[in-house]
Phi, psi and omega in degrees: 000324182297322179297324178295319181294323178295319180295319180295319180295320178296318179296320179295319179295319179296320179295321178295318179296317178299317181294321181289336183274352181282135174214159181241150176240125182287161182300332181273001186245165166226142184239137177246125180268126178249117183249111180055039176089352180248136180288145175255114183261155358278175177292146182277135177261191188299142179139191179257130183226173180226146177223164175281115180298136179081346180248314180266146174237131183259124178248119182259146178222144174277104185266346177261354181280143176261120180263152180237129178244118176282143177230126183094354176201172180233135182300320183294323177293322179292323177296322179279352182081020180267134181292150179294146178288130181303325182295334181276335188250000184255134178224162177260138176273179182294336177256029173061033170262149182263135178227146174262117187237132173229130179214167179237141179246124177256134185213165175227158176268117182251344180226095183302319181299312180295324181293320184277327188241345185277337183221145181293322181216079184295329179294315176294332177296328177297315179295314181296317179294320179293319179296318177296322179293320177296318179300314181291320183289315178295328180291347179256002183236142174286158186296326180296320179293321182295322183278348184237265190269352186265010183291321179297318178297318179300311182295322179294318178295319179298317180298312183294318182290323177295318179296320178298317179298316182291324179293319180291331179274355178066045184272343182072024183247140177246124177283127179268314181198161175232121182245137180275122180271314176198148174212117185203162177291156176298157185305317183298332183245013184294323180295319179295319177296323179294322176297320179295318179296321178296318178296320178294322177295318178297319179297316179296323179293318178297318179296318179295320178297316180295321178295319177296319178296318179297319179294334179278318188275329184295314178300321179294319179295320178296321178296316178296320179296319177297320179296317178296320179295318179295320178295318179296319178295321179295315177298321179299312180296320181295316182290325177296315179297320178296317179295320178296319178296318178298318180295319178296319179295320179295319178297321179296315177297323180295321179292320178294322179296325179292328181278317184209090184295318184294319178296323178293319180296318179296320179295316180296321179297313181296319179294323178294315178297325179296327178281328187274316188302321179301336180265002184250135177273117184250124179255142180246129177258119181246143178085179180224152176066229182287345179270010182290132178232148181241125177218161176288144181286131177248112184301337181284341180261136179290148178277121179297158178297140177085000180269134179249156182233150176237000000 
């Protein structure tokens, strides 16, 4: 009988050990088993698993959760309504201007072993890496670019440099995104920066107005210039043709004059009179003495003998 009780006690102890060693991992988690200080790989994913009670220690991590790390401010201070410390949010740009920058870094844990055992404080490493990345990135950009078109470049550089820092430190963290919360000049010089921005806006407005005026006036000026060029070309061609015709006519007259000068003179006289007489008022005096009459000359009526015209 004693042997039976020993077997039953052993079975009960084994069942208790088996029951105590069972643990579950949720779908959003990954678990790393540490046995006597050494990790047991690979990490356990979702499901039911078993460990040695009293020997193994299970460390769980949320691997699907997105974590947010503030840079340039602290969440707890914001919750309490405390303003961010200037020393935490101010950086120098490449042209030695001071800017107050606040941004957030979103990350996930992709390697539980590296996150738990590779770094003493991987969460703080995210902040340190992001701050170092902001310092290096802002130091390579002028303040005008950072405040206007260079923000996308700044965020991309911060993301890449932070990821490089975390990878080299073996933190097991993957940077998902870097979002800019605010970027502005410090309070003592904010008015001067605003004046500069207003002046830049005015300059852009003047440039846009001038460009619009140029776009309006240039096509019209080009059209007028084309019309003048076409008119000048037409006048040129007309005068050249006229000159060529006059020269040809003169050459013809010169050849005729060489053959029969008297006939040419008579022809020229008749042609000249033909051009002049239609524009001349010609009066005919008929009769003599008291029978004298004055009438306009009618080319269709013959002039009687002895009648003179003026």
